[in-house]
C-alpha angles and dihedrals in degrees: 000000000000093000090050091052092047091049091048091049091049092050091049091050091049090051091048092048092050091048092049092050091051094045099043096067100050108037138079119247091261091051092048091051091047091051091048090049089053090053090049092049090050090052094243094122135030128243089256092054090048090052092051092049091048092050091048092050091052095052 
């Protein structure tokens, strides 16, 4: 059970990372933040990760 959860979490993180890489290059700051918020709302990233993505989008 634990290994299944860990594997699922790892797969989700990989999907989120891939999505962020794709989205980061082609969106405005507001769109990047909106996308990151969606990931946060879906539970795919943590509040800390959201904060980092938001800060990066605003630079």
